[in-house]
C-alpha positions in Angstrom: 54.0 28.9 124.1 52.8 27.8 127.5 51.0 24.5 127.8 47.3 24.8 127.1 44.7 23.7 129.6 41.1 22.6 129.1 39.9 25.8 130.7 41.1 27.7 127.7 38.5 26.1 125.4 35.6 28.2 124.2 33.0 28.8 126.9 29.7 26.9 126.5 31.3 24.0 124.6 31.6 20.5 126.1 31.9 18.4 122.9 34.7 18.7 120.4 36.1 17.1 117.2 39.8 16.7 117.0 40.1 19.5 114.5 38.3 21.9 116.9 40.7 21.1 119.7 43.6 21.6 117.3 42.2 24.9 116.2 42.2 26.0 119.9 45.9 25.2 120.2 45.8 21.6 121.5 48.2 19.3 119.7 47.8 15.5 119.6 50.2 15.0 122.6 48.2 17.4 124.8 44.9 15.8 123.8 46.2 12.4 124.7 47.4 13.8 128.1 44.0 15.3 128.8 42.4 11.9 128.0 44.8 10.1 130.3 44.1 12.6 133.1 40.3 12.3 132.7 39.8 15.9 131.7 38.7 14.7 128.3 36.8 11.5 127.5 37.1 10.0 124.0 33.6 9.1 122.9 34.5 7.8 119.5 37.3 8.4 117.0 37.9 12.1 116.6 35.3 13.2 119.2 35.8 14.2 122.8 33.7 15.4 125.7 34.6 17.2 128.9 35.3 14.6 131.6 33.3 16.3 134.3 30.3 16.5 132.1 30.5 12.8 131.1 31.0 11.5 134.7 28.0 13.5 136.0 25.6 12.0 133.4 23.2 9.2 134.1 23.8 6.0 131.9 20.8 6.8 129.7 22.0 10.3 129.2 25.5 9.0 128.3 23.9 6.8 125.7 22.3 9.9 124.1 25.6 11.7 124.3 27.2 9.0 122.2 24.6 9.7 119.5 25.3 13.4 119.8 29.1 12.7 119.4 28.4 10.7 116.2 26.3 13.6 114.9 28.9 16.1 115.8 31.7 14.2 114.1 29.6 13.0 111.1 26.6 15.1 110.2 28.4 18.4 110.5 31.2 17.3 108.2 29.3 15.2 105.7 26.7 16.0 103.1 25.4 12.4 103.3 21.7 11.8 104.2 21.2 9.7 107.3 18.6 9.3 110.0 19.1 7.8 113.4 16.9 4.8 113.8 16.2 1.6 115.7 17.6 1.7 119.3 19.3 5.0 118.7 16.0 6.6 117.7 14.5 4.9 120.8 17.0 6.6 123.0 16.3 10.0 121.4 12.6 9.4 121.9 13.4 8.5 125.6 11.8 5.1 125.3 12.8 2.5 127.8 15.5 0.0 126.7 16.7 -2.9 128.7 20.1 -4.7 128.2 20.7 -3.0 124.8 24.2 -2.0 123.6 25.2 1.5 122.7 25.9 0.9 119.0 24.7 3.7 116.7 21.9 2.7 114.3 21.4 4.9 111.2 19.1 4.5 108.2 20.2 5.7 104.7 18.5 5.8 101.3 21.4 3.9 99.7 23.9 1.4 101.0 26.9 3.0 102.6 30.5 2.3 101.5 32.2 -0.3 103.7 34.6 2.3 105.2 32.2 5.2 105.7 31.2 4.2 109.3 33.0 3.0 112.4 32.6 -0.4 114.0 30.2 1.0 116.5 27.7 2.1 113.7 25.0 -0.2 112.3 23.8 1.1 108.9 20.4 0.2 107.5 19.2 0.9 104.0 15.6 2.0 103.6 13.8 4.9 101.8 11.9 6.5 104.7 8.7 8.4 104.0 8.5 12.1 105.1 6.1 11.2 107.9 8.5 8.7 109.3 11.2 11.3 110.1 11.2 13.6 113.1 13.7 16.0 114.6 14.5 15.2 118.2 17.2 17.1 120.2 18.1 18.7 116.9 18.9 15.4 115.2 16.9 13.6 112.5 15.5 10.3 113.7 12.7 7.9 112.8 9.2 8.7 114.1 8.0 7.1 117.3 5.8 4.5 115.4 8.6 3.7 112.9 11.1 3.4 115.8 8.8 0.9 117.6 8.4 -1.3 114.6 12.1 -1.3 113.8 13.2 -2.0 117.4 10.7 -4.8 117.9 11.9 -6.5 114.8 15.5 -6.2 116.1 15.1 -7.1 119.8 14.1 -10.2 121.7 10.6 -10.5 123.1 11.2 -9.2 126.6 13.2 -6.2 125.3 10.4 -5.5 122.7 7.7 -5.8 125.3 9.4 -3.2 127.6 9.7 -0.8 124.7 6.1 -1.4 123.4 4.6 -0.8 126.9 6.3 2.5 127.1 5.5 3.5 123.5 1.8 2.9 124.1 2.1 5.1 127.2 3.6 7.8 125.0 0.6 7.6 122.6 1.6 5.3 119.8 -1.6 4.1 118.0 -2.1 0.4 118.6 -4.4 0.0 115.6 -1.8 1.6 113.3 0.8 -0.8 114.5 -1.5 -3.8 113.8 -1.8 -2.5 110.2 2.0 -2.5 110.0 2.1 -6.1 111.3 -0.3 -7.2 108.5 1.7 -5.3 105.9 4.9 -6.9 107.0 3.6 -10.5 107.3 6.3 -13.0 106.7 9.1 -10.5 107.2 12.0 -11.0 109.7 11.1 -10.0 113.3 7.4 -9.5 112.7 6.4 -12.3 115.0 8.2 -10.6 117.9 6.5 -7.3 116.9 3.1 -8.9 116.8 3.6 -10.8 120.1 4.8 -7.6 121.9 1.8 -5.7 120.6 -0.6 -8.4 121.6 0.6 -8.5 125.2 1.7 -4.9 125.8 0.0 -2.9 128.6 0.6 0.9 128.7 -0.1 0.8 132.5 3.3 -0.6 133.2 5.4 2.3 134.4 8.9 0.8 134.4 10.9 -2.0 132.7 10.9 -3.9 136.0 7.1 -3.9 136.1 6.9 -5.1 132.5 9.4 -7.9 133.2 7.5 -8.9 136.3 4.2 -9.1 134.4 5.9 -11.1 131.6 7.3 -13.5 134.2 3.9 -14.0 136.0 2.3 -14.9 132.6 5.2 -17.3 131.7 4.9 -19.0 135.2 1.2 -19.4 134.6 0.2 -17.5 137.7 -3.1 -15.7 137.9 -2.5 -12.3 136.3 -2.8 -9.3 138.7 -4.2 -5.9 137.8 -1.9 -3.0 137.3 -1.7 0.4 139.1 -4.4 -0.4 141.6 -5.6 2.5 143.7 -6.5 1.7 147.3 -7.7 4.2 150.0 -6.0 4.1 153.4 -6.1 6.2 156.6 -2.7 7.7 155.3 -4.1 8.7 151.9 -4.6 6.9 148.6 -1.9 4.3 147.7 -1.2 3.1 144.2 0.1 -0.4 143.9 2.2 -1.6 141.0 0.5 -4.9 140.6 -2.2 -6.4 142.9 -4.7 -9.2 143.3 -7.3 -6.9 144.7 -9.8 -9.6 145.7 -7.1 -11.4 147.7 -5.5 -8.2 149.0 -2.0 -9.3 147.8 0.2 -6.5 146.5 3.4 -6.8 144.4 5.7 -3.8 144.3 8.9 -3.5 142.2 11.7 -1.6 143.8 14.0 -1.0 140.8 12.3 2.0 139.2 14.8 4.7 140.1 17.4 3.4 137.6 15.1 4.4 134.7 14.1 7.9 135.7 15.8 11.3 135.8 14.7 11.8 139.4 15.0 10.0 142.7 12.3 9.9 145.4 13.1 12.1 148.5 13.3 10.6 152.0 10.0 12.2 152.8 8.3 10.6 149.7 9.7 7.2 150.7 8.6 7.7 154.3 5.0 8.6 153.3 4.8 5.6 151.0 5.9 3.3 153.7 3.3 4.8 156.0 0.6 4.1 153.5 1.9 0.6 153.0 1.8 0.0 156.8 -1.8 1.2 156.8 -2.7 -1.3 154.0 -1.1 -4.1 155.9 -3.3 -3.2 158.9 -6.2 -3.5 156.5 -5.2 -7.1 155.7 -3.0 -6.6 152.6 0.1 -8.8 152.0 3.0 -7.1 150.3 5.6 -8.8 148.1 8.6 -6.6 147.2 10.7 -7.4 144.3 14.2 -6.3 143.1 15.9 -7.0 139.8 17.7 -9.9 141.4 14.3 -11.6 142.1 13.4 -11.6 138.4 16.2 -14.0 137.7 15.3 -16.4 140.5 12.1 -17.5 138.9 11.1 -20.5 140.9 11.8 -18.8 144.2 9.6 -15.9 143.1 6.9 -18.3 141.9 6.9 -19.9 145.3 6.6 -16.6 147.1 3.7 -15.4 145.0 1.8 -18.7 145.0 2.2 -19.0 148.8 0.9 -15.5 149.3 -2.1 -16.1 147.1 -2.9 -19.4 148.7 -2.8 -17.9 152.2 -5.1 -15.1 151.1 -7.6 -17.5 149.5 
């Protein structure tokens, strides 16, 4: 029989278990050769994706693809009850995550056997209520509110704050989360949950804006307002963070990494024109990148100097 090629796989499929590849005539040697050649990518033991599909995906889409690969290789061959939870559920809900690994978190009613999951899977044991389970992308995962609680108890404060800001933007009920905090008093991770809930602001539109706000608070600098709208001769301009009375604007330039779109050259040009108009009106602009957030004292000096000059 002639050597099989990836093009002979069923049309419309991009994700396969080993058994599915074998059923299509691909033996273990051919599968290994396709992996070496980049035509297939091994996402986890016994599960493969088409190489061109994988390479074309954004990092956050690849993270969701890893969950889909686990589901394809586990849910479809097992009668066990499991729900994707914690940071895996956050990815399915499209919540912002920062500096979080791609391990698969699942929640089950009963403790799993030591050999039932791979090393990349983190099992949790909990009896979830019916209202705490949702179907997202065809996969069972914890509800948005349950996911926020679980993640904030797992993550550090800055990671939790980023997720909480975004969850509030998505409509999570703040009062209900406070009720959960009171019910979980004394439990592990609740202090981080409570702190993130206290300082969260749904007006933050990106992880970079959240981290900038957190840093300003920690450096004990006067807190700016968020998403400030200012009228210019070039149209209305919305500033990420601004000290309106002093006409000092702070813009974070790292948003694109976290969105499924990129601004066009025309959009960037128009924004720079509006910024130029604001400068002519006496505004001072401070532009930040991710690198600036980790040069805290330099950033503090830049902000303090700008505010003192505007006083």
